[in-house]
One Martini backbone bead per residue (centre of mass of N, CA, C, O) as a GRO file, in nm:
protein
  277
    1MET     BB    1   1.491   2.917   3.549
    2ASP     BB    2   1.640   2.655   3.470
    3LYS     BB    3   1.594   2.519   3.741
    4GLU     BB    4   1.285   2.519   3.729
    5LEU     BB    5   1.260   2.356   3.467
    6LYS     BB    6   1.398   2.102   3.567
    7GLU     BB    7   1.203   2.047   3.798
    8LEU     BB    8   0.949   2.032   3.626
    9GLY     BB    9   1.042   1.799   3.447
   10ARG     BB   10   1.077   1.593   3.683
   11PHE     BB   11   0.784   1.601   3.777
   12ILE     BB   12   0.663   1.487   3.519
   13ILE     BB   13   0.813   1.217   3.528
   14GLN     BB   14   0.710   1.127   3.812
   15HIS     BB   15   0.389   1.172   3.686
   16LYS     BB   16   0.332   1.007   3.416
   17GLU     BB   17   0.124   0.794   3.502
   18GLU     BB   18  -0.088   0.993   3.607
   19LEU     BB   19  -0.120   1.153   3.340
   20ALA     BB   20  -0.201   0.911   3.164
   21ALA     BB   21  -0.457   0.843   3.333
   22ILE     BB   22  -0.610   1.103   3.271
   23VAL     BB   23  -0.632   1.065   2.968
   24THR     BB   24  -0.772   0.790   2.977
   25LYS     BB   25  -1.020   0.880   3.137
   26ASN     BB   26  -1.121   1.091   2.928
   27ARG     BB   27  -1.158   0.888   2.695
   28ILE     BB   28  -1.363   0.704   2.835
   29GLN     BB   29  -1.578   0.932   2.887
   30ASN     BB   30  -1.576   0.958   2.547
   31GLY     BB   31  -1.582   0.641   2.438
   32ILE     BB   32  -1.260   0.562   2.451
   33ASN     BB   33  -1.243   0.195   2.474
   34PRO     BB   34  -1.075  -0.063   2.438
   35SER     BB   35  -1.142  -0.409   2.459
   36ASP     BB   36  -0.849  -0.469   2.444
   37ASP     BB   37  -0.601  -0.513   2.671
   38GLY     BB   38  -0.353  -0.470   2.491
   39GLN     BB   39  -0.442  -0.192   2.383
   40LYS     BB   40  -0.466  -0.045   2.650
   41GLN     BB   41  -0.167  -0.075   2.733
   42LEU     BB   42  -0.048   0.057   2.486
   43LEU     BB   43  -0.171   0.341   2.533
   44ILE     BB   44  -0.048   0.389   2.809
   45ASP     BB   45   0.251   0.361   2.731
   46TRP     BB   46   0.239   0.580   2.517
   47ARG     BB   47   0.167   0.815   2.720
   48ILE     BB   48   0.404   0.788   2.911
   49GLU     BB   49   0.623   0.848   2.702
   50LEU     BB   50   0.535   1.137   2.635
   51PHE     BB   51   0.573   1.254   2.925
   52GLN     BB   52   0.868   1.196   2.936
   53TYR     BB   53   0.943   1.388   2.699
   54LEU     BB   54   0.823   1.646   2.822
   55GLY     BB   55   1.013   1.656   3.061
   56GLU     BB   56   1.288   1.646   2.906
   57ALA     BB   57   1.245   1.913   2.732
   58LEU     BB   58   1.314   2.117   2.985
   59PHE     BB   59   1.646   1.988   2.988
   60SER     BB   60   1.703   1.954   2.681
   61ASP     BB   61   1.784   1.921   2.374
   62LEU     BB   62   1.593   2.031   2.118
   63ALA     BB   63   1.672   1.841   1.882
   64GLN     BB   64   1.632   1.577   2.042
   65SER     BB   65   1.338   1.624   2.113
   66GLU     BB   66   1.221   1.643   1.827
   67LYS     BB   67   1.297   1.356   1.742
   68LYS     BB   68   1.130   1.206   1.955
   69PHE     BB   69   0.852   1.322   1.864
   70LEU     BB   70   0.861   1.226   1.571
   71ASP     BB   71   0.897   0.926   1.637
   72TRP     BB   72   0.645   0.896   1.808
   73GLY     BB   73   0.442   0.980   1.589
   74LYS     BB   74   0.514   0.758   1.386
   75LYS     BB   75   0.466   0.512   1.563
   76SER     BB   76   0.171   0.584   1.655
   77GLY     BB   77   0.047   0.594   1.372
   78GLU     BB   78   0.088   0.291   1.308
   79VAL     BB   79  -0.058   0.179   1.556
   80ALA     BB   80  -0.337   0.305   1.500
   81VAL     BB   81  -0.387   0.135   1.248
   82LYS     BB   82  -0.356  -0.150   1.374
   83ILE     BB   83  -0.600  -0.075   1.598
   84GLN     BB   84  -0.822   0.098   1.451
   85LEU     BB   85  -0.770   0.408   1.479
   86SER     BB   86  -0.890   0.690   1.418
   87LEU     BB   87  -0.774   0.993   1.327
   88ASP     BB   88  -0.967   1.182   1.484
   89THR     BB   89  -0.940   1.039   1.757
   90ALA     BB   90  -0.635   1.062   1.792
   91LEU     BB   91  -0.612   1.377   1.762
   92ASP     BB   92  -0.806   1.449   2.000
   93THR     BB   93  -0.598   1.372   2.228
   94THR     BB   94  -0.415   1.622   2.226
   95ARG     BB   95  -0.590   1.807   2.412
   96TYR     BB   96  -0.537   1.631   2.665
   97TYR     BB   97  -0.239   1.676   2.683
   98ARG     BB   98  -0.246   1.981   2.712
   99SER     BB   99  -0.436   2.010   2.959
  100THR     BB  100  -0.277   1.825   3.152
  101ILE     BB  101   0.001   1.970   3.147
  102LEU     BB  102  -0.105   2.256   3.223
  103ASP     BB  103  -0.231   2.181   3.492
  104PHE     BB  104   0.027   2.075   3.619
  105ILE     BB  105   0.196   2.331   3.594
  106SER     BB  106   0.011   2.514   3.760
  107THR     BB  107   0.034   2.353   4.023
  108GLU     BB  108   0.348   2.360   4.054
  109VAL     BB  109   0.384   2.665   4.051
  110ALA     BB  110   0.211   2.721   4.304
  111LYS     BB  111   0.365   2.529   4.499
  112HIS     BB  112   0.676   2.659   4.424
  113GLY     BB  113   0.689   2.956   4.311
  114TYR     BB  114   0.713   3.015   4.026
  115THR     BB  115   0.770   3.190   3.760
  116GLY     BB  116   0.631   3.325   3.478
  117GLN     BB  117   0.871   3.254   3.291
  118THR     BB  118   0.858   2.949   3.332
  119VAL     BB  119   0.583   2.906   3.211
  120MET     BB  120   0.636   3.027   2.930
  121LYS     BB  121   0.874   2.841   2.857
  122ALA     BB  122   0.727   2.572   2.878
  123VAL     BB  123   0.511   2.635   2.663
  124GLN     BB  124   0.715   2.703   2.429
  125ILE     BB  125   0.815   2.406   2.423
  126ILE     BB  126   0.557   2.216   2.421
  127ASP     BB  127   0.371   2.311   2.192
  128PRO     BB  128   0.554   2.253   1.938
  129LEU     BB  129   0.591   1.950   2.003
  130LEU     BB  130   0.291   1.872   1.974
  131ASP     BB  131   0.274   1.964   1.680
  132LYS     BB  132   0.481   1.755   1.576
  133VAL     BB  133   0.318   1.511   1.654
  134VAL     BB  134   0.076   1.564   1.472
  135TYR     BB  135   0.228   1.564   1.208
  136SER     BB  136   0.372   1.286   1.226
  137PHE     BB  137   0.120   1.120   1.275
  138SER     BB  138  -0.039   1.190   1.018
  139VAL     BB  139   0.166   1.096   0.810
  140ALA     BB  140   0.196   0.804   0.914
  141TYR     BB  141  -0.098   0.720   0.898
  142VAL     BB  142  -0.143   0.766   0.594
  143ASP     BB  143   0.095   0.600   0.484
  144TYR     BB  144   0.025   0.326   0.624
  145ASN     BB  145  -0.261   0.303   0.519
  146ASN     BB  146  -0.181   0.304   0.217
  147HIS     BB  147  -0.003   0.057   0.234
  148LEU     BB  148  -0.227  -0.144   0.320
  149LEU     BB  149  -0.414  -0.085   0.080
  150GLY     BB  150  -0.213  -0.176  -0.133
  151LEU     BB  151  -0.188  -0.469  -0.038
  152ALA     BB  152  -0.489  -0.534  -0.062
  153ARG     BB  153  -0.514  -0.472  -0.361
  154GLU     BB  154  -0.309  -0.676  -0.463
  155ALA     BB  155  -0.450  -0.925  -0.347
  156LEU     BB  156  -0.719  -0.880  -0.496
  157GLU     BB  157  -0.604  -0.876  -0.785
  158GLU     BB  158  -0.489  -1.160  -0.779
  159LEU     BB  159  -0.769  -1.294  -0.728
  160SER     BB  160  -0.887  -1.155  -1.010
  161VAL     BB  161  -0.652  -1.360  -1.159
  162PRO     BB  162  -0.764  -1.661  -1.233
  163VAL     BB  163  -0.626  -1.976  -1.300
  164VAL     BB  164  -0.823  -2.243  -1.412
  165ARG     BB  165  -0.823  -2.577  -1.396
  166LEU     BB  166  -0.946  -2.844  -1.605
  167THR     BB  167  -0.687  -2.975  -1.695
  168ASP     BB  168  -0.364  -3.045  -1.730
  169SER     BB  169  -0.370  -2.825  -2.008
  170VAL     BB  170  -0.635  -2.667  -1.914
  171GLY     BB  171  -0.763  -2.325  -1.896
  172ILE     BB  172  -0.915  -2.050  -1.704
  173LEU     BB  173  -0.996  -1.689  -1.755
  174PRO     BB  174  -1.198  -1.510  -1.544
  175LEU     BB  175  -1.325  -1.192  -1.613
  176VAL     BB  176  -1.408  -0.936  -1.366
  177GLY     BB  177  -1.473  -0.635  -1.439
  178SER     BB  178  -1.280  -0.380  -1.450
  179ILE     BB  179  -1.015  -0.272  -1.685
  180ASP     BB  180  -0.723  -0.140  -1.635
  181THR     BB  181  -0.400  -0.081  -1.689
  182HIS     BB  182  -0.299  -0.210  -1.427
  183ARG     BB  183  -0.455  -0.482  -1.453
  184SER     BB  184  -0.343  -0.566  -1.732
  185LYS     BB  185  -0.051  -0.598  -1.625
  186LEU     BB  186  -0.120  -0.810  -1.414
  187ILE     BB  187  -0.221  -1.021  -1.610
  188MET     BB  188   0.041  -1.062  -1.754
  189GLU     BB  189   0.209  -1.167  -1.513
  190ILE     BB  190   0.026  -1.398  -1.399
  191VAL     BB  191  -0.053  -1.568  -1.649
  192LEU     BB  192   0.225  -1.647  -1.749
  193ASN     BB  193   0.322  -1.786  -1.489
  194GLU     BB  194   0.084  -1.992  -1.453
  195CYS     BB  195   0.108  -2.138  -1.725
  196VAL     BB  196   0.391  -2.244  -1.672
  197GLU     BB  197   0.346  -2.386  -1.394
  198MET     BB  198   0.077  -2.553  -1.510
  199LYS     BB  199   0.112  -2.639  -1.808
  200ILE     BB  200  -0.038  -2.466  -2.018
  201ASP     BB  201  -0.181  -2.497  -2.370
  202HIS     BB  202  -0.489  -2.396  -2.298
  203LEU     BB  203  -0.667  -2.079  -2.302
  204PHE     BB  204  -0.952  -1.940  -2.152
  205ILE     BB  205  -1.090  -1.615  -2.218
  206ASP     BB  206  -1.331  -1.455  -2.020
  207LEU     BB  207  -1.543  -1.147  -2.100
  208SER     BB  208  -1.845  -1.140  -1.983
  209GLY     BB  209  -1.760  -0.967  -1.702
  210VAL     BB  210  -1.685  -0.721  -1.896
  211PRO     BB  211  -1.809  -0.410  -1.961
  212VAL     BB  212  -1.525  -0.244  -2.021
  213ILE     BB  213  -1.296  -0.164  -2.302
  214ASP     BB  214  -1.037   0.002  -2.391
  215THR     BB  215  -0.785   0.061  -2.604
  216MET     BB  216  -0.546   0.007  -2.412
  217VAL     BB  217  -0.650  -0.261  -2.291
  218ALA     BB  218  -0.678  -0.415  -2.555
  219HIS     BB  219  -0.381  -0.402  -2.624
  220ASN     BB  220  -0.278  -0.549  -2.367
  221LEU     BB  221  -0.441  -0.810  -2.404
  222PHE     BB  222  -0.304  -0.883  -2.682
  223GLN     BB  223  -0.025  -0.908  -2.560
  224VAL     BB  224  -0.087  -1.153  -2.390
  225ILE     BB  225  -0.161  -1.340  -2.625
  226THR     BB  226   0.111  -1.319  -2.772
  227SER     BB  227   0.280  -1.429  -2.535
  228LEU     BB  228   0.140  -1.702  -2.518
  229LYS     BB  229   0.214  -1.797  -2.802
  230LEU     BB  230   0.526  -1.792  -2.747
  231LEU     BB  231   0.468  -2.026  -2.516
  232GLY     BB  232   0.246  -2.229  -2.653
  233VAL     BB  233  -0.040  -2.091  -2.605
  234ALA     BB  234  -0.357  -2.140  -2.656
  235VAL     BB  235  -0.633  -1.918  -2.756
  236THR     BB  236  -0.964  -1.845  -2.618
  237LEU     BB  237  -1.223  -1.630  -2.682
  238THR     BB  238  -1.485  -1.522  -2.462
  239GLY     BB  239  -1.749  -1.300  -2.439
  240MET     BB  240  -1.752  -1.100  -2.673
  241ARG     BB  241  -1.829  -0.788  -2.729
  242PRO     BB  242  -1.909  -0.565  -2.969
  243GLU     BB  243  -1.732  -0.326  -2.862
  244LEU     BB  244  -1.471  -0.490  -2.854
  245ALA     BB  245  -1.459  -0.569  -3.148
  246GLN     BB  246  -1.440  -0.275  -3.250
  247THR     BB  247  -1.177  -0.204  -3.106
  248VAL     BB  248  -1.002  -0.422  -3.241
  249VAL     BB  249  -1.047  -0.329  -3.533
  250SER     BB  250  -0.942  -0.031  -3.491
  251LEU     BB  251  -0.645  -0.148  -3.416
  252GLY     BB  252  -0.568  -0.392  -3.616
  253ILE     BB  253  -0.622  -0.665  -3.490
  254SER     BB  254  -0.541  -0.990  -3.511
  255PHE     BB  255  -0.703  -1.325  -3.513
  256GLU     BB  256  -0.456  -1.469  -3.558
  257GLY     BB  257  -0.401  -1.769  -3.352
  258PHE     BB  258  -0.705  -1.743  -3.247
  259SER     BB  259  -1.005  -1.804  -3.087
  260ILE     BB  260  -1.371  -1.767  -3.106
  261ALA     BB  261  -1.644  -1.735  -2.869
  262GLY     BB  262  -1.950  -1.654  -2.744
  263SER     BB  263  -1.902  -1.879  -2.516
  264LEU     BB  264  -1.784  -2.088  -2.283
  265HIS     BB  265  -1.976  -2.322  -2.326
  266GLN     BB  266  -1.933  -2.341  -2.632
  267ALA     BB  267  -1.626  -2.390  -2.626
  268LEU     BB  268  -1.632  -2.652  -2.454
  269GLN     BB  269  -1.804  -2.813  -2.648
  270GLN     BB  270  -1.620  -2.797  -2.896
  271LYS     BB  271  -1.375  -2.932  -2.714
  272LYS     BB  272  -1.488  -3.152  -2.524
  273LEU     BB  273  -1.473  -3.060  -2.192
  274LEU     BB  274  -1.725  -3.101  -2.011
  275GLN     BB  275  -1.681  -3.412  -1.948
  276ASN     BB  276  -1.398  -3.340  -1.778
  277VAL     BB  277  -1.505  -3.140  -1.534
   0.00000   0.00000   0.00000
């Protein structure tokens, strides 16, 4: 039986390009056909490599084979995210691998008169390995996708905390949208660094675009203001809503050391900065 398994494995390797082409053809017939030639070739190479491993699995050490399949699943999961292949579409391809390899095994068994035990052993080896591919692929796909989403979120958040220079020493921080605890900490990091780098000595923080600020965020925001004061940066708050003012009062936060204006326009007029913008 071992001899028959080895022969069957070598036949799979010999026909790996043909087997990969069958899977590719089936995917194209089902509407999955990347328009980019580079992506097409990448998927073909990807499939050829898997059939290479399937063939080797029939005559190689099981532990080594499992590692190859897990590594292949991890690598292909990351590639699928990069080429924007959806998770359900990618996983659906697994059934084509199964059907293609089983059809090939059936044909070779009939052609060479292999025993039923050889067929059963081959299936017992291949099926669990394909399951490991699905598992490894799924984990890698989700992890890498979350990683990219995290990077995109960080980039977006950094863009959402812009310190805009008005004059050589005056800047504005227009805050728009909801501010959660994570974003308030980001504001602390970015604003302090940018004020130092830009040599800002007076910063207008406009809150008119912020719908709601809870107690924790208000506390963090005023920590930013306190830190700016320690750096020698004067702060003017503008656009403060009544509910924010109530939150600040309830926290016992002192308004000493910075000024407040009803609107950014009003604050700039008072400071006679509009004519310099």
